N, C-alpha and C positions, 0 to 999 in steps of 0.2 A: 853287488848284483841288485838289479831293479826288479821288484815284484809288482804285479798287477794290482794287488790289494794294498800296496803301499801308498799312503796318501802323501802328496806333496803339500807342504804347508808354507805359510809366510806369516811373520809376526806383524802386528799392527804398525809398530814403529817403522818397519820397512815398507809395508803397503802404503802407508800415508804419502810416501813420496811418488807413488805410481798412479795416484788418482787422475792426474792430468796427462798421463802417458798414453798416447793413442794406440800403443801396442797391448794394453790392458783394458779389460772390461770388467766392471764390478757388478755382481749379481747378488741380490738379497733373496735368501730363501725362507725368510720368516713369513708370518701371516701379513695380509695387507694391512691390518690395523697396526701391527707392530711397525711396519714400514712407514705408515703415516705418522706415527708417533716420533720417529726420529731415524734418519737413515743417512748413509754416506751420499753426498750430493751427486746428482745426475746418475743414479743407479735404478735399474729396473728391479721389479719384484715378481718372482715366480715362486710361490710357496712350495716347499719341499714335497708336500703330498701331490702336487700337480706337475712337477718337473718332468716326470716320465712321459706324460701326455703332451707336454708343451715343448719338447726339444727343437721342433722345427722353427720356433720363434728365435732360436739362438744360432741358426745357420749362418747368419751374417757375421757371427763372431768366431767362426771356425778357425780363422787365421789369427785370432788374438789369444792371449793368455787370460782366462776367465778367473777372476779372484772371487770366490764364493764365500759369502758371510751370512751369519745368523746372530743370535744373541750371544752364544757362548762358544760356538765352534762345533757343537754336536751335530745339529741338523746339516750344517754346511759340509761337514765331513761326509755324511751320507750322500749329499747332493754331488759333491766332488767325485765320489766313486761312480755314481750314475753317469755323470758327464764324461769321465775318462772311459768308461765302458762303451760310450757312444762316440768315441773319436774326438772329444774336445780336450783341450790343453787346460785342465782346471786345477786350481790351487785353493786349498782350504786356508781361510784367514783364521788362524788359531786365537781363541779368546773372543772372537767375534766383536759385537758392538761393546761388550763389557770392557774390552781393552783398547777400543779405538780412541786415538788421541787427536784425530783430525776433525775437520768441520763435520757438522751434523745438521741436516735440515729436516724440518717437520712440516707436514701439510695439514 
């Protein structure tokens, strides 16, 4: 049985294979400075505390699976719940950047 409060998750080792898959969109919910220090390539950043007010920016991705990440998986879990409540197909990247083994870019 699926429950609304149940978070759908993915592990970094599986998510790394989806970075270039056009059916997926990666979203960083850390702070802008954390994002600048190192992020998964080609990902946007909407900090967790702003996500509720900035949902309209994600409307272009309603037809994609959104993989949400942060540093450890805590903030992205909260953001995944908000996105799911608003009709998005969101997946929490468990372990966040701490467990990410793919490429990282910094600005």
